[in-house]
Structures are given as structure tokens and as C-alpha cells.
Steps between C-alpha positions, in 0.01 A plus 500: 500500500288805585355320804845402623620859459197631688560254784867595513406868516214479750626216723877481462550333839293193402529501121742206508229289670239557227500232235346590164404194300485493121175448315439131452439311176257226408709229666431659837314269740298754696397277791836334559722801434284744694491267800878475492535879493239545772674248725814716484322807640584590857181706519210554260333840480124489471420784260241763579239615430454154343599178671729225373226237469633176354858619545433535873366145517803371311738690728330369814504145362877541466528643852599847378401797720255734326466842661165668441334830590194475723335818376477417130227727364323245279373146547743385230782615726393295800542141378841456660367657820218243508742213433733621776213526747378150414853361544581702812781694332414841648870580553524544122219759493606866509272768644661784301742566216778560754420169671497327159849630420622413849372140479651449153838634612494296819434175314752578226772557764433180697779252546477174311389292800235748613368530143484120464296481823264770372452314171435171682240673721331647193487158335337350811256786551394530137420128472144589607462690172567189296301246700197330351283631783594859416434439130161350578420794729591752229308315230203456731500870589513591131214259419290644787563853379399411143180331617411797724572746217283299260212489751530872566500572127187288449320680785558837332318389183 
């Protein structure tokens, strides 16, 4: 209740749009229930300074727009940026905090048809992230890095 009161006090004009969910019990099916909730989002906010990670991938797989900040200060905050670049979703990348807020508001105010088109475009564009070729590329890059690191470590001894 304290969170709801704080939202009502600090953001009274949008407080009715914020849904606070109760803590879940043991019968909660995390994968299924989270996917259902995520599919209801009109826009997903990529947190900063740390990125959404798996949540971003899940949102993109569901065609949900994820707005991210380009200038995240740490590598951990740039995962969504990298995914968006790979998928060609640069329109969802904000250059500043003001741009981030503007993009989120713009998407959240879209009409139903325009939003459906955006989601369909995201689904098409993000397919590259889930293709076998992309997975092989990522695994191959990781394997190459590990081999190079091992060789470099052995040279130092």
C-alpha cells in the first residue's frame, strides 16, 4: 500500500494506469504467467544503469517494444542496445533521458492499430535474434574468445 500511496502522491495523473500485482505463491508458473503479463505491456522500459537481459529477449520475442538508453554507463547496461542494433530497432534507442521519456510516452499513447503495426514490425525484426545462425555466431564468438584468453594466459606463464 505504501507504493500505491507514493505513486498516487508523485504521479496522480497516471496513478490509475499503474497496476500493482500481489506477491505470488508457490503455485505461480513463472514462465507462463510472466509471459502473459509481458504480452499485455504496451511498452517495456529497459532499466538503467543495468539492462533488462532475458526480460528484453522475452519482450522482443512477444513483439513488445523495449525502449533503451544508448548511453548506459556500464557494459551490463548495453545488452538491449546491442540486441536492438542487431535487429535494426534503432527507433527504440534513446540518446538521452528526455528522449527515453519521449519515446516511452509516444509508444504508450499510440492508437491500437499503430501499436499493433509496431509490435508486428518488432516481431519480424527481432527474428534475427532467435535464428540458429545468430545463436551459432554468438556461441562461436564466445568459444573464440575463450580460446584466445586461454592462449594469452598460457603465454604469460
